[in-house]
Residue frames as a rotation matrix with the C-alpha (Angstrom) as fourth column:
MET 1
-0.203 -0.928 -0.313 -11.50
0.846 -0.327 0.421 -0.78
-0.493 -0.180 0.851 83.12
ALA 2
-0.445 0.080 0.892 -13.09
0.679 -0.620 0.394 1.68
0.584 0.781 0.221 80.76
ASP 3
0.623 0.766 0.155 -15.12
0.444 -0.511 0.736 3.17
0.644 -0.390 -0.658 83.62
LYS 4
0.368 -0.554 -0.746 -12.07
0.848 -0.128 0.514 3.91
-0.380 -0.822 0.423 85.72
GLU 5
0.996 -0.086 0.007 -10.81
-0.079 -0.942 -0.327 7.47
0.035 0.325 -0.945 85.59
ASP 6
0.329 -0.944 0.020 -7.23
0.593 0.190 -0.783 8.01
0.735 0.269 0.622 84.70
PRO 7
0.539 -0.114 -0.834 -5.38
0.783 -0.298 0.546 9.29
-0.311 -0.948 -0.072 87.80
LYS 8
-0.613 -0.774 -0.160 -3.22
0.628 -0.599 0.496 11.54
-0.480 0.204 0.853 85.64
PRO 9
0.360 0.737 -0.572 -4.89
0.114 -0.644 -0.757 14.73
-0.926 0.208 -0.316 84.45
ASP 10
0.430 -0.146 0.891 -4.84
0.900 0.151 -0.410 15.46
-0.075 0.978 0.197 80.77
ILE 11
-0.200 -0.645 -0.738 -2.11
0.540 -0.701 0.466 18.10
-0.818 -0.305 0.488 80.46
SER 12
-0.769 -0.112 0.630 -3.04
0.632 -0.289 0.719 19.02
0.102 0.951 0.293 76.92
LYS 13
0.299 0.939 0.173 -6.34
0.831 -0.345 0.437 20.51
0.470 0.013 -0.883 78.11
PHE 14
0.575 -0.129 -0.808 -4.52
0.586 -0.624 0.517 22.80
-0.571 -0.770 -0.283 80.58
SER 15
-0.535 -0.841 -0.078 -1.98
0.519 -0.399 0.756 23.90
-0.667 0.364 0.650 78.03
VAL 16
-0.432 0.468 0.771 -4.76
0.770 -0.253 0.585 24.86
0.469 0.847 -0.251 75.60
ILE 17
0.684 0.696 -0.220 -6.51
0.699 -0.539 0.470 26.88
0.208 -0.475 -0.855 78.29
ARG 18
0.298 -0.656 -0.694 -3.25
0.541 -0.483 0.689 28.45
-0.787 -0.580 0.211 79.38
SER 19
-0.734 -0.587 0.341 -2.15
0.598 -0.320 0.735 29.39
-0.322 0.743 0.586 75.87
GLY 20
-0.061 0.809 0.585 -5.63
0.812 -0.301 0.500 30.70
0.581 0.505 -0.638 75.17
LEU 21
0.721 0.280 -0.634 -5.48
0.649 -0.595 0.475 32.91
-0.244 -0.753 -0.610 78.25
PHE 22
-0.160 -0.865 -0.475 -2.10
0.435 -0.494 0.753 34.29
-0.886 -0.086 0.455 77.22
ARG 23
-0.685 -0.003 0.729 -3.42
0.711 -0.218 0.668 34.95
0.157 0.976 0.151 73.76
LEU 24
0.352 0.911 0.215 -6.46
0.763 -0.412 0.497 36.69
0.542 -0.010 -0.840 75.17
PHE 25
0.997 -0.076 -0.012 -4.58
-0.050 -0.754 0.655 38.59
-0.059 -0.653 -0.755 77.90
ASN 26
0.337 -0.938 0.081 -1.06
0.682 0.184 -0.708 39.27
0.649 0.294 0.702 76.74
PHE 27
0.773 0.099 -0.626 0.13
0.606 -0.403 0.686 40.73
-0.185 -0.910 -0.371 80.02
PRO 28
-0.290 -0.911 -0.292 3.48
0.711 -0.410 0.572 42.16
-0.641 -0.042 0.767 78.84
LEU 29
-0.606 0.124 0.786 1.73
0.661 -0.470 0.584 43.87
0.441 0.874 0.203 75.93
ILE 30
0.516 0.853 0.080 -1.01
0.601 -0.427 0.676 45.27
0.611 -0.301 -0.733 78.16
GLY 31
0.523 -0.380 -0.763 1.55
0.707 -0.307 0.637 46.44
-0.476 -0.873 0.108 80.74
SER 32
-0.595 -0.799 0.090 3.74
0.700 -0.459 0.547 48.15
-0.396 0.389 0.832 78.17
THR 33
-0.284 0.585 0.760 0.70
0.647 -0.468 0.602 49.81
0.707 0.663 -0.245 76.58
VAL 34
0.749 0.562 -0.351 -0.41
0.620 -0.409 0.670 51.17
0.233 -0.719 -0.655 79.95
LEU 35
0.130 -0.790 -0.599 3.11
0.707 -0.350 0.615 52.45
-0.696 -0.503 0.513 80.66
ILE 36
-0.710 -0.369 0.599 3.28
0.700 -0.456 0.549 54.17
0.071 0.810 0.582 77.27
LEU 37
0.158 0.859 0.486 -0.12
0.609 -0.473 0.637 55.79
0.777 0.195 -0.598 77.82
LEU 38
0.745 0.072 -0.664 0.90
0.638 -0.370 0.676 57.01
-0.197 -0.926 -0.321 81.30
PHE 39
-0.311 -0.933 -0.180 4.18
0.735 -0.357 0.577 58.38
-0.602 0.047 0.797 79.92
TYR 40
-0.564 0.168 0.808 2.35
0.672 -0.476 0.568 60.16
0.480 0.863 0.155 77.10
TRP 41
0.553 0.833 0.002 -0.21
0.624 -0.416 0.661 61.62
0.552 -0.364 -0.750 79.53
ARG 42
0.482 -0.466 -0.742 2.56
0.669 -0.350 0.655 62.87
-0.565 -0.813 0.143 81.84
LEU 43
-0.594 -0.741 0.313 4.42
0.750 -0.370 0.548 64.37
-0.291 0.560 0.775 78.89
ARG 44
-0.156 0.634 0.757 1.30
0.654 -0.508 0.561 66.27
0.740 0.582 -0.335 77.75
LEU 45
0.799 0.460 -0.387 0.71
0.583 -0.435 0.686 67.65
0.147 -0.774 -0.616 81.24
ARG 46
0.076 -0.867 -0.493 4.34
0.708 -0.301 0.639 68.74
-0.702 -0.398 0.590 81.51
ARG 47
-0.652 -0.299 0.696 4.23
0.743 -0.435 0.509 70.47
0.150 0.850 0.506 78.12
ARG 48
0.296 0.859 0.418 1.03
0.622 -0.506 0.597 72.24
0.724 0.083 -0.684 79.07
ARG 49
0.750 -0.056 -0.659 2.56
0.597 -0.372 0.711 73.45
-0.285 -0.927 -0.246 82.36
VAL 50
-0.324 -0.942 -0.093 5.77
0.729 -0.311 0.610 74.63
-0.604 0.130 0.787 80.66
ARG 51
-0.435 0.240 0.868 3.76
0.737 -0.459 0.496 76.43
0.518 0.855 0.023 77.97
LYS 52
0.676 0.737 0.002 1.70
0.574 -0.528 0.627 78.22
0.463 -0.422 -0.779 80.65
GLN 53
0.453 -0.593 -0.666 4.85
0.605 -0.344 0.718 79.25
-0.654 -0.728 0.203 82.55
THR 54
-0.573 -0.689 0.445 6.42
0.785 -0.304 0.540 80.51
-0.237 0.658 0.714 79.33
ILE 55
-0.040 0.655 0.754 3.33
0.665 -0.546 0.510 82.56
0.746 0.522 -0.414 78.46
ASP 56
0.840 0.353 -0.411 3.16
0.539 -0.465 0.702 84.01
0.057 -0.812 -0.581 81.98
GLY 57
0.042 -0.921 -0.388 6.85
0.703 -0.249 0.666 84.91
-0.710 -0.301 0.637 81.82
LEU 58
-0.616 -0.245 0.749 6.45
0.765 -0.412 0.495 86.60
0.187 0.878 0.441 78.45
LEU 59
0.402 0.826 0.396 3.44
0.600 -0.564 0.568 88.56
0.692 0.009 -0.722 79.68
GLY 60
0.687 -0.234 -0.688 5.51
0.596 -0.360 0.718 89.72
-0.415 -0.903 -0.107 82.68
VAL 61
-0.441 -0.895 0.068 8.32
0.734 -0.316 0.601 90.89
-0.516 0.315 0.796 80.40
ILE 62
-0.327 0.404 0.854 5.82
0.725 -0.472 0.501 92.72
0.606 0.783 -0.138 78.17
LYS 63
0.743 0.646 -0.178 4.31
0.591 -0.508 0.626 94.45
0.314 -0.570 -0.759 81.22
GLU 64
0.285 -0.731 -0.621 7.77
0.633 -0.343 0.694 95.56
-0.720 -0.591 0.365 82.45
LYS 65
-0.665 -0.562 0.492 8.72
0.728 -0.341 0.595 96.88
-0.167 0.753 0.636 79.00
ASP 66
0.083 0.788 0.610 5.38
0.726 -0.468 0.505 98.69
0.683 0.401 -0.611 78.70
GLU 67
0.807 0.170 -0.566 5.97
0.561 -0.523 0.642 100.43
-0.187 -0.835 -0.517 82.05
LYS 68
-0.159 -0.949 -0.272 9.49
0.628 -0.310 0.714 101.41
-0.762 -0.057 0.645 80.99
ILE 69
-0.558 0.024 0.830 8.20
0.776 -0.340 0.531 102.77
0.295 0.940 0.171 77.66
THR 70
0.558 0.818 0.140 5.54
0.667 -0.542 0.511 104.79
0.494 -0.192 -0.848 79.49
HIS 71
0.581 -0.418 -0.698 8.18
0.528 -0.458 0.715 106.21
-0.619 -0.784 -0.045 81.83
LEU 72
-0.520 -0.828 0.210 10.47
0.680 -0.252 0.689 107.08
-0.517 0.501 0.694 78.90
LEU 73
-0.193 0.539 0.820 7.61
0.793 -0.406 0.454 108.75
0.577 0.738 -0.349 77.02
HIS 74
0.816 0.474 -0.331 6.85
0.573 -0.590 0.569 110.80
0.075 -0.654 -0.753 80.12
THR 75
0.147 -0.864 -0.481 10.52
0.531 -0.341 0.776 111.79
-0.835 -0.369 0.409 80.37
ILE 76
-0.616 -0.337 0.712 10.60
0.788 -0.232 0.571 112.76
-0.027 0.912 0.408 76.68
ALA 77
0.341 0.819 0.462 7.47
0.739 -0.537 0.407 114.90
0.581 0.203 -0.788 77.13
ARG 78
0.771 -0.107 -0.627 9.11
0.471 -0.568 0.675 116.72
-0.429 -0.816 -0.388 80.08
MET 79
-0.288 -0.956 -0.049 12.32
0.590 -0.218 0.778 117.28
-0.755 0.195 0.627 78.12
ASN 80
-0.371 0.244 0.896 10.33
0.867 -0.255 0.429 118.55
0.333 0.936 -0.117 75.13
GLU 81
0.730 0.683 0.042 8.47
0.604 -0.672 0.429 121.06
0.321 -0.287 -0.902 77.29
LEU 82
0.474 -0.638 -0.606 11.72
0.420 -0.441 0.793 122.23
-0.773 -0.631 0.059 78.85
LEU 83
-0.527 -0.691 0.495 13.29
0.747 -0.099 0.657 122.64
-0.405 0.716 0.568 75.42
LEU 84
-0.015 0.616 0.787 10.33
0.808 -0.457 0.373 124.63
0.590 0.641 -0.491 74.12
ALA 85
0.847 0.361 -0.391 10.26
0.531 -0.624 0.574 126.78
-0.036 -0.693 -0.720 77.23
THR 86
0.119 -0.879 -0.461 13.94
0.477 -0.357 0.803 127.67
-0.871 -0.316 0.377 77.03
ARG 87
-0.553 -0.302 0.776 13.71
0.832 -0.151 0.534 128.52
-0.044 0.941 0.335 73.30
HIS 88
0.012 0.691 0.723 10.77
0.591 -0.588 0.552 130.88
0.807 0.420 -0.415 73.72
GLY 89
-0.843 -0.413 0.345 11.56
-0.016 -0.622 -0.783 132.23
0.537 -0.666 0.518 77.16
VAL 90
0.173 0.974 0.148 8.26
-0.456 -0.054 0.888 131.02
0.873 -0.221 0.435 78.59
PRO 91
-0.450 -0.312 0.837 8.13
-0.893 0.168 -0.417 130.12
-0.010 -0.935 -0.354 82.28
ILE 92
-0.702 0.124 -0.702 7.52
-0.096 0.959 0.266 126.44
0.706 0.254 -0.661 82.95
THR 93
-0.443 0.639 0.629 4.12
-0.888 -0.215 -0.407 125.85
-0.125 -0.738 0.663 84.54
SER 94
0.186 0.535 -0.824 3.31
-0.656 0.692 0.301 122.41
0.732 0.485 0.479 83.16
LYS 95
0.693 0.163 0.702 2.75
-0.665 0.519 0.537 119.55
-0.277 -0.839 0.468 85.53
ALA 96
0.935 -0.349 0.068 4.82
0.344 0.842 -0.415 117.24
0.087 0.411 0.907 83.29
ALA 97
0.316 -0.864 0.392 7.81
0.115 -0.375 -0.920 119.61
0.942 0.335 -0.019 83.27
SER 98
0.113 -0.267 0.957 7.82
-0.856 -0.516 -0.043 120.21
0.505 -0.814 -0.286 87.04
GLY 99
0.765 0.317 0.560 7.45
-0.596 0.679 0.429 116.55
-0.244 -0.662 0.709 88.12
């Protein structure tokens, strides 16, 4: 009778292997870690894209303001020449004053 195998498998061996696998590969922990890493990666990409759009927008505003300032300076120069010409009675021949 000692040589006969027991028809029932030893469940304790399977439970040790199973608990060891879950200790080694804690699937909920691994899954949540992967999700957190993906969320963090997506957040960084979004921040980078928003920062680039913000910088591009600010550079566009600066360019518009620079063009407006240039136009206003040109207008001031024309007005200054007209003022000087009318005070001294000099005919206006400047390109800035005629344009």
